[in-house]
C-alpha positions in Angstrom: 22.1 77.1 -13.1 24.3 74.8 -11.1 27.6 76.2 -9.8 30.8 74.9 -11.3 33.1 75.4 -8.4 36.7 76.5 -9.2 38.0 77.4 -5.8 37.5 75.5 -2.5 38.6 77.3 0.6 38.9 75.7 4.0 39.1 78.2 6.9 41.2 77.7 10.0 44.2 79.0 11.9 47.8 77.9 11.1 50.3 76.4 13.5 50.1 73.3 15.7 48.5 75.3 18.5 45.2 75.5 16.6 45.3 72.3 14.6 42.7 70.4 16.7 40.4 73.3 17.6 36.8 73.6 16.4 37.6 76.7 14.4 39.8 74.6 12.1 36.9 72.4 10.7 37.5 74.0 7.3 41.1 72.9 7.3 40.0 69.4 8.4 37.7 69.2 5.4 40.5 70.1 2.9 42.9 67.7 4.6 40.3 64.9 4.1 40.0 65.7 0.4 43.8 65.8 0.1 44.1 62.4 1.8 41.5 60.8 -0.5 43.1 62.1 -3.7 46.7 62.0 -2.6 47.2 65.7 -2.9 50.0 67.7 -1.3 49.6 71.3 -0.1 52.4 73.7 -0.8 53.1 77.2 0.5 52.1 79.9 -1.9 53.2 83.2 -0.6 51.4 85.2 -3.3 48.1 83.6 -2.2 48.9 83.9 1.6 48.2 80.2 2.1 48.7 76.5 1.4 47.4 75.5 -2.0 46.8 72.3 -4.0 45.1 71.4 -7.3 42.7 68.6 -7.9 42.1 67.5 -11.5 38.9 65.5 -11.8 37.0 64.5 -15.0 38.5 67.2 -17.0 37.8 69.9 -14.4 40.3 71.7 -12.1 39.5 72.6 -8.5 41.9 74.8 -6.6 42.2 74.2 -2.9 43.3 76.9 -0.5 44.0 76.9 3.3 44.8 80.5 4.2 47.7 80.9 6.6 46.8 84.5 7.5 44.9 83.5 10.6 41.1 83.5 10.6 40.5 87.2 10.9 42.4 87.9 7.6 41.2 85.0 5.5 39.8 87.3 2.8 43.4 88.4 1.9 44.2 84.9 0.7 40.8 84.2 -0.9 40.8 87.6 -2.7 44.3 87.1 -4.0 43.7 83.6 -5.4 40.3 84.5 -6.9 41.7 87.6 -8.6 44.8 85.7 -10.0 42.8 82.9 -11.5 39.8 85.0 -12.4 37.4 83.0 -10.3 33.9 84.5 -9.8 32.4 84.7 -6.3 29.7 82.2 -7.3 32.5 79.7 -8.2 33.9 79.8 -4.7 33.0 77.4 -1.9 34.2 78.3 1.6 34.1 75.5 4.2 34.0 76.6 7.8 32.8 75.8 11.4 29.3 76.7 12.3 28.1 77.5 15.8 24.4 77.3 14.9 24.5 73.7 13.7 25.1 70.7 16.0 28.2 68.4 15.5 27.5 65.9 12.7 25.5 68.3 10.6 26.7 69.9 7.4 24.8 72.4 5.3 25.4 74.2 2.0 24.1 77.6 1.2 24.8 80.6 -1.1 25.1 84.1 0.1 23.9 85.5 3.4 25.6 87.4 6.2 28.8 86.5 8.1 26.9 85.6 11.3 29.7 87.0 13.4 32.2 84.6 11.8 35.4 86.7 11.4 36.7 84.6 8.5 33.5 85.1 6.5 33.5 88.8 7.5 36.9 89.3 6.0 36.1 87.4 2.8 33.1 89.6 2.3 35.3 92.7 2.7 37.8 91.4 0.1 35.3 90.0 -2.5 32.9 92.9 -2.1 29.9 90.6 -2.2 28.4 87.8 -0.1 27.5 85.9 -3.3 29.7 82.9 -2.7 28.8 79.4 -1.4 29.4 78.3 2.2 29.8 74.8 3.4 29.0 74.9 7.1 30.2 72.1 9.5 28.3 72.2 12.8 30.4 72.4 15.9 27.5 73.2 18.3 27.2 76.3 20.6 28.5 76.7 24.2 25.2 78.3 25.2 26.8 81.6 26.3 27.9 84.3 24.0 30.8 85.2 26.3 32.1 81.6 26.0 32.2 81.5 22.2 35.8 82.5 21.7 37.4 79.9 24.1 34.9 77.4 22.7 35.8 77.7 19.0 39.5 77.8 20.0 39.1 74.7 22.0 39.2 71.0 21.0 35.9 69.1 20.6 35.2 66.2 22.9 35.9 62.7 21.5 32.2 62.2 20.8 31.8 65.6 19.1 35.0 65.0 17.1 33.6 61.7 15.8 30.4 63.4 14.6 32.3 66.2 12.9 34.7 63.8 11.2 31.7 61.7 10.0 30.1 64.9 8.4 33.4 65.8 6.8 33.8 62.3 5.4 30.3 62.4 4.1 30.9 65.6 2.1 34.4 64.5 1.0 32.7 61.5 -0.7 30.8 64.1 -2.8 33.8 65.9 -4.3 33.0 64.7 -7.8 29.5 66.2 -7.4 31.0 69.4 -6.0 33.4 69.8 -9.0 30.6 69.1 -11.5 28.3 71.5 -9.9 25.7 68.8 -9.0 24.3 70.7 -6.1 21.1 68.6 -6.0 23.1 65.4 -5.4 25.2 67.1 -2.7 22.3 68.7 -0.9 20.6 65.2 -0.9 23.7 63.8 0.9 24.0 66.7 3.3 20.4 66.9 4.3 20.1 63.2 5.1 20.2 62.3 8.8 23.7 62.6 10.4 25.3 59.3 11.2 24.8 58.0 14.7 27.7 56.8 16.7 27.2 53.2 18.1 
């Protein structure tokens, strides 16, 4: 049964200090959607984040950027899901992924948090891993001890171009996302990443 997504969450850290860091790829994705559909985010204290609403073909998709900082993302996701009675399987969380190279995006349902603190906290608040993840590759620094400064650092110009291309590719598929046409979306995601000239 295809998922009919009701809540799209982008993970990241608030404030200008983190705006251009790899860990904010989820925020970048929601910003790309907001730009396409001329949406404005507004502060929603009860949901601990910035929220927007997209009406498309008779469906409503809630957008949420938690302002709790990454480690407490679940507080925001849990609050909005509970208020709007959104089931975990109707939630899609967009986030940075160390295990994928820049320019690659993948969709999956369930699974562990893989050491990602945002996903770890969402699992704690939802009580289940049974939600969808949209993973944007940022690459890996090659050394476990270098992970924290790496995700909290800005990508190179070339990497940023690849990540932006992947984000744009998925943002083009928002109608498929809202309609739950995962086959169409997977087709788009699993095609070769665009090469920079």
